[in-house]
N, C-alpha and C positions, 0 to 999 in steps of 0.2 A: 524519526528515527532518525538515527545517523545513516551515513555510505557506507560508512565504516563496516557498524553493524550488520547491516544489510546487504554485503561480502564475504560476510560468516558465517552466513545462514549457508544450507543445502537448499539446492530446487526444489523437494516438495517440504521443505519448511518453509521457504518465500510463498509457493501457489498455496498454504493454508493462512499466512500472515496477509497475503492479498485477499483472499478470504472472508476473514474474521474485519481489517479492515473495511470492505467493506459493507457489511455487517453493518460496524461500526458508523458509518456516512451516511446507511440508511435511516439507521436510529434518533443521526443527531438530523437528521433533512425534519424526521419526524416530529421530534422534541420542535422544531420551528415552527412549523408547522402548525402543531396544538398549543404552540409560545409557552415552554417552559424550559426553552435552551437557555444556558450559564451564561456558554462564554461560544458565540458566536464563529471565536478565530479556529477553535477546533476544528469546523467544517474546513475550514482554508490546510489548515495542517493534517488532516486525516486524504484529502485530496494529494496533498504533496507526497504525500506515504506512499498512497498507491500506485504514485507516476513512478517513484523511484525504486520498487521493489518493480515495476515492469519493467521496467527502462535497465535492471540488472538480469531479470529475466533472459530479456529480449537480445545485451551482452552476449551470454552463455549460450544460447543457442544460436547464435550466428556465429561465434566463435568456434563451434564444436562442426559446423557443417564447414567453415574454412578451411580444418583441419581433416573432415575427408577429404 
């Protein structure tokens, strides 16, 4: 997921997206453990997407605190 796309989402959508990505990461790790994972690079992509979403959320939080 691109940063440009992430920035267009609202805070609630970002929270939902982070939850969905965490669930996907869990499923990918489970598939890896039982030997059914087709694309191991997907784990890396999902982890980075989670980090991007969390970074955007933190930036917005800090910006709101700075304004107050």
